C-alpha positions in Angstrom: 69.0 -77.7 20.6 71.8 -76.8 23.8 72.1 -73.0 24.5 76.0 -72.8 23.2 74.3 -73.9 20.0 71.4 -71.5 20.3 73.6 -68.3 21.7 76.4 -69.1 18.3 73.0 -69.0 16.2 72.2 -65.9 17.5 75.8 -64.4 17.4 75.8 -64.7 13.4 72.4 -63.5 13.0 73.6 -60.6 14.7 76.4 -60.2 13.1 74.5 -61.1 9.6 71.8 -58.4 10.3 74.8 -55.8 10.9 76.7 -56.2 7.6 73.5 -55.8 5.6 72.6 -52.9 7.6 75.6 -51.5 7.0 75.9 -52.7 3.2 72.7 -50.4 2.7 74.2 -47.2 4.1 77.0 -47.4 1.9 74.7 -47.7 -1.2 74.3 -44.5 -3.0 70.4 -43.3 -3.4 69.0 -44.2 -6.7 68.3 -41.5 -9.4 64.6 -42.3 -9.1 64.5 -41.1 -5.4 66.4 -38.3 -5.8 63.7 -37.2 -8.6 60.9 -37.7 -6.8 61.9 -36.3 -3.5 63.1 -32.8 -5.6 59.6 -32.8 -6.7 58.2 -33.2 -3.5 60.7 -30.4 -2.2 59.0 -28.5 -5.2 55.6 -28.7 -4.2 56.1 -28.0 -0.9 58.1 -24.5 -1.4 54.7 -23.5 -3.7 52.7 -24.1 -0.5 
């Protein structure tokens, strides 16, 4: 594979990873996770 092809492929991989990461950042936390975090906080407060 030519160096230019590898560079283009690496750039495409980088862009795809950035897009997936950015999409994950804007997703809302599921209710179940929120509930579990609240339960953990309550347990910590009781200690």
